[in-house]
C-alpha positions in Angstrom: -9.3 13.5 -11.4 -7.7 17.0 -10.6 -3.9 16.6 -10.2 -4.0 18.2 -7.3 -5.0 15.2 -4.4 -5.5 17.7 -1.8 -8.7 19.1 -1.7 -9.1 22.8 -2.4 -11.6 23.6 -0.2 -8.8 22.4 2.6 -6.7 25.5 2.0 -9.5 27.9 2.2 -10.3 26.9 5.9 -6.7 26.7 7.2 -6.5 30.2 7.6 -9.7 30.4 9.6 -9.0 27.6 11.7 -5.3 28.8 12.8 -7.3 32.4 13.7 -9.7 30.3 15.5 -6.9 28.5 17.4 -5.4 32.2 18.8 -9.0 32.1 20.6 -8.2 28.9 22.7 -4.5 30.2 23.7 -6.2 31.2 26.8 -8.1 28.4 27.3 -5.9 26.3 30.3 -5.6 22.7 29.3 -6.3 21.8 32.9 -10.3 22.5 32.1 -9.9 19.2 30.0 -11.6 16.1 31.2 -8.5 14.2 30.7 -4.6 15.0 30.6 -1.5 13.0 30.8 -1.0 11.0 33.6 2.3 9.2 32.2 5.1 10.1 29.9 4.1 10.5 26.2 5.5 9.1 23.3 5.8 10.3 19.6 6.6 7.6 17.3 8.3 8.4 14.1 8.1 5.8 11.6 11.7 7.0 10.1 15.2 7.5 11.5 16.6 10.5 13.1 17.0 13.4 11.2 14.6 13.2 8.4 11.8 15.6 8.1 9.3 13.0 9.9 11.6 13.2 12.7 11.8 17.1 12.5 8.4 17.4 12.5 8.0 15.7 15.8 10.8 17.3 17.6 9.3 20.5 16.8 6.1 19.5 18.3 7.9 18.1 21.3 9.8 21.2 21.8 6.7 23.4 21.9 4.5 21.3 23.6 7.4 21.6 26.9 8.4 25.0 25.9 4.6 26.2 26.6 3.6 23.5 29.2 0.9 22.2 27.6 1.5 18.7 28.6 2.1 18.1 32.3 4.4 15.0 31.7 7.6 14.2 29.8 7.4 13.5 26.0 9.4 11.0 24.5 10.5 11.0 20.9 10.5 7.1 19.6 12.1 6.2 16.2 10.9 3.3 14.5 12.4 3.3 10.7 11.7 0.0 9.0 8.9 -1.7 6.9 8.0 1.3 4.9 6.3 2.6 8.3 5.1 -0.4 9.4 7.5 -1.1 12.6 5.7 2.3 13.9 2.3 1.3 12.7 2.4 -2.2 14.0 3.6 -0.6 17.3 0.7 1.7 17.9 -1.7 -0.5 17.3 -1.0 -2.3 20.0 -2.0 1.0 22.4 -5.7 1.1 21.6 -7.6 3.9 23.3 -4.3 5.0 25.3 -3.8 8.6 24.5 -0.2 8.4 26.1 0.7 7.1 22.6 0.9 9.6 19.2 2.6 9.1 15.9 3.6 11.3 13.0 1.5 10.1 9.9 2.3 10.6 6.6 0.8 9.5 3.2 2.7 6.1 3.7 -0.3 5.4 5.8 -2.5 5.5 2.8 -0.4 3.9 -0.1 1.0 1.2 2.0 -2.6 -0.2 2.2 -3.4 0.8 -1.3 -0.6 -1.2 -2.8 -1.1 -4.1 -0.4 2.4 -3.6 1.6 0.2 -3.3 5.1 -3.0 -4.5 6.2 -3.2 -1.0 8.1 -4.5 2.2 6.9 -5.8 5.4 8.4 -9.2 4.0 9.9 -7.0 1.7 12.2 -6.0 4.9 14.2 -7.4 7.9 15.7 -6.7 11.3 13.4 -5.7 13.9 15.7 -4.4 16.7 13.6 -2.9 17.6 10.3 -0.1 20.1 10.7 1.7 20.8 7.6 2.3 20.2 3.9 5.9 19.6 2.5 5.6 20.2 -1.2 7.7 18.0 -3.5 10.5 19.8 -5.6 11.7 18.4 -8.8 15.3 18.5 -9.4 18.4 17.8 -11.2 21.8 18.0 -11.6 23.3 21.3 -11.6 25.3 20.5 -14.7 21.8 18.7 -16.3 20.9 19.9 -20.0 17.5 20.2 -18.8 17.3 23.7 -17.9 13.9 24.1 -16.8 10.6 22.7 -16.0 9.3 23.2 -19.6 12.0 21.5 -20.9 11.5 18.6 -18.8 8.0 18.5 -20.0 8.9 18.4 -23.4 11.0 15.5 -23.0 8.3 13.4 -21.2 6.1 14.3 -24.1 8.2 12.9 -26.4 9.4 10.0 -24.7 8.4 9.2 -21.4 11.2 7.3 -21.0 13.9 9.7 -21.6 14.2 10.9 -18.4 15.2 8.5 -15.2 13.6 9.5 -11.9 14.5 8.7 -8.6 12.7 8.9 -5.2 12.4 7.7 -1.8 11.3 5.3 -0.1 9.2 3.0 -2.2 7.3 2.5 -5.5 4.0 4.0 -4.7 5.3 6.8 -2.2 4.2 10.1 -2.4 7.2 11.1 -4.0 6.5 8.5 -6.3 3.0 9.7 -7.4 4.2 13.0 -7.5 6.1 11.9 -10.7 3.2 9.8 -11.5 0.8 12.9 -11.4 3.1 15.1 -13.6 3.1 12.4 -16.3 -0.6 12.2 -16.2 -1.1 16.3 -16.1 0.7 16.6 -19.2 -0.9 13.5 -21.2 2.1 11.4 -21.0 2.3 7.4 -20.8 2.4 7.2 -16.7 3.4 3.4 -16.9 6.1 4.1 -19.3 8.0 6.5 -16.9 11.6 4.9 -15.5 11.0 5.4 -11.7 14.0 4.0 -9.4 13.1 3.3 -5.9 15.9 4.2 -3.1 15.9 3.8 0.6 15.8 7.3 1.8 15.8 10.9 0.1 19.8 11.3 0.8 20.4 8.4 -1.6 17.8 9.5 -4.1 19.7 13.0 -4.1 23.1 11.8 -4.1 22.2 9.9 -7.2 21.2 12.6 -8.8 23.9 14.7 -8.0 26.4 11.7 -9.3 24.5 11.8 -12.5 23.3 8.1 -12.2 19.4 9.1 -12.3 18.2 12.3 -14.7 16.0 13.7 -12.0 14.7 13.2 -8.3 11.4 14.1 -6.8 12.0 15.2 -3.0 10.7 17.7 -0.4 11.2 21.3 -1.0 13.5 21.5 2.2 15.5 18.4 1.2 16.6 20.2 -2.3 17.6 23.7 -0.9 20.6 23.1 0.6 21.9 21.8 -2.4 20.4 24.4 -4.3 22.0 26.7 -1.8 25.8 25.0 -2.5 25.1 25.1 -6.7 24.8 21.6 -7.1 21.3 21.1 -7.7 18.6 22.8 -10.1 15.3 23.0 -8.8 12.9 22.9 -12.1 9.5 23.4 -10.4 7.8 23.2 -7.0 4.0 21.0 -6.7 3.2 24.1 -4.3 0.7 26.5 -4.2 3.0 29.6 -4.5 6.8 29.9 -5.0 9.0 29.0 -2.0 11.5 31.5 0.0 14.9 31.9 0.1 17.1 30.3 -2.0 14.2 28.8 -3.6 12.5 31.9 -4.4 13.1 31.8 -7.7 11.9 28.5 -8.6 8.3 28.6 -10.6 5.5 26.6 -9.3 4.4 23.8 -11.7 0.8 26.0 -11.9 2.9 28.9 -13.1 4.3 27.0 -15.9 0.9 25.6 -16.9 0.6 22.1 -15.5 -2.0 21.7 -12.8 0.0 20.2 -10.0 -0.1 21.0 -6.5 1.0 18.0 -4.2 3.3 17.7 -1.1 3.8 15.0 1.5 1.7 16.1 4.7 2.6 15.5 7.9 -0.3 14.6 10.7 -0.4 13.7 14.4 -2.5 10.0 14.6 -3.4 8.4 17.9 -4.2 4.6 18.4 -7.9 3.6 17.4 -10.9 3.8 20.0 -9.1 7.2 22.0 -11.9 8.3 24.1 -13.0 11.7 23.1 -11.9 13.7 25.7 -8.6 12.2 25.0 -8.5 13.3 21.7 -10.0 17.1 23.0 -7.1 17.4 24.8 -4.8 16.7 22.3 -6.7 18.9 19.6 -6.5 22.0 21.8 -2.6 21.2 22.7 -2.0 21.2 19.0 -4.1 24.2 18.0 -1.7 26.3 20.4 1.5 24.5 19.2 0.7 25.6 15.4 -0.4 29.1 16.6 3.2 29.4 18.1 5.4 31.7 16.6 8.1 29.0 17.5 6.1 26.5 14.8 5.9 29.5 12.2 9.7 29.9 12.1 10.1 26.0 11.8 7.8 26.6 9.1 9.6 28.9 7.3 13.3 27.2 8.1 12.3 24.1 6.7 10.0 25.0 3.9 7.1 23.8 5.0 3.7 25.1 4.8 0.9 25.0 7.3 -1.8 22.6 6.6 -3.9 22.6 10.1 -7.0 20.3 10.3 -8.9 18.6 13.0 -12.3 16.3 13.6 -14.3 15.5 10.5 -12.7 17.9 7.9 -9.5 15.9 8.9 -11.0 12.5 8.3 -12.5 13.7 5.1 -9.3 14.7 4.0 -7.7 11.6 4.3 -10.8 9.7 2.9 -10.7 11.7 -0.4 -6.9 11.1 -0.6 -6.9 7.6 -0.3 -9.2 7.5 -2.9 -7.2 9.8 -5.5 -3.8 8.4 -4.7 -5.4 4.7 -5.4 -6.4 6.2 -8.6 -2.7 7.4 -9.6 -1.7 3.8 -8.5 -4.0 2.1 -10.1 -2.3 4.2 -13.6 1.0 3.3 -12.3 0.1 -0.3 -12.2 1.0 -0.7 -8.3 -2.3 -1.2 -7.2 -5.6 -2.9 -8.6 
């Protein structure tokens, strides 16, 4: 299995889809057969302030500013249970396009490890929006000076480096560390993995010297790189990030075939009629084409990753199988 769990083909057609979306800007949403007739809820499976919440509020802001939705939009935060509360809430509104949810890899991993009976097939995939690539960071005073040194240590002794991440064993941050171990030929199950309730706790632990390494979203690491408290060894991205992360190499540059991130999408409840899906696909195409959205991508170190329809469904299915393979190797799934 390739360590890049996102299909390479996906990246080739993201640009084509974005270009095509520009042609839809002149198409009024009124031409659709369905529009919201009551307030819309965008459910966020985590607390305010995190990456999921930022994604929802970016989408909500642009939908309102562009007047793409004729009714009010409310952000509803439902943290807890590793996304379970939000997922259980959304399934209660089958067939109702007034309810949406920010989807993350947890919608796959929860099912794979047996934490939830719900998975992506219990919802309506509407659009993939972006990818939040994972950074491998250490305390600025750490004796691990580079990604190459990290690889050498892990190959020599997989237990020599403790790895902290959010939010649970089997999360995409955990999988990123497991993919590195697999890519360099180290014993995946020997990794010293420590799960924290949130990325803030995991970062605090590495800055305080309680763990050696943290795997977290690039945007989460950037602030601490800027204030000189963290050193990012490498990023699981296709290419280097801008700004304060511009000097950080990708794993691919270091000879490790690892491209992986925490994507975010818009999911609807199961059994949404086709005209409801079409309305939201059209609206979200206009959101991702907006200059405001592109500015937020840069500000948060996110990467454009737009997909809808069968391509998105195929992507979810392929990623489910790829993640399952890694989690089996980690001893967290059968």
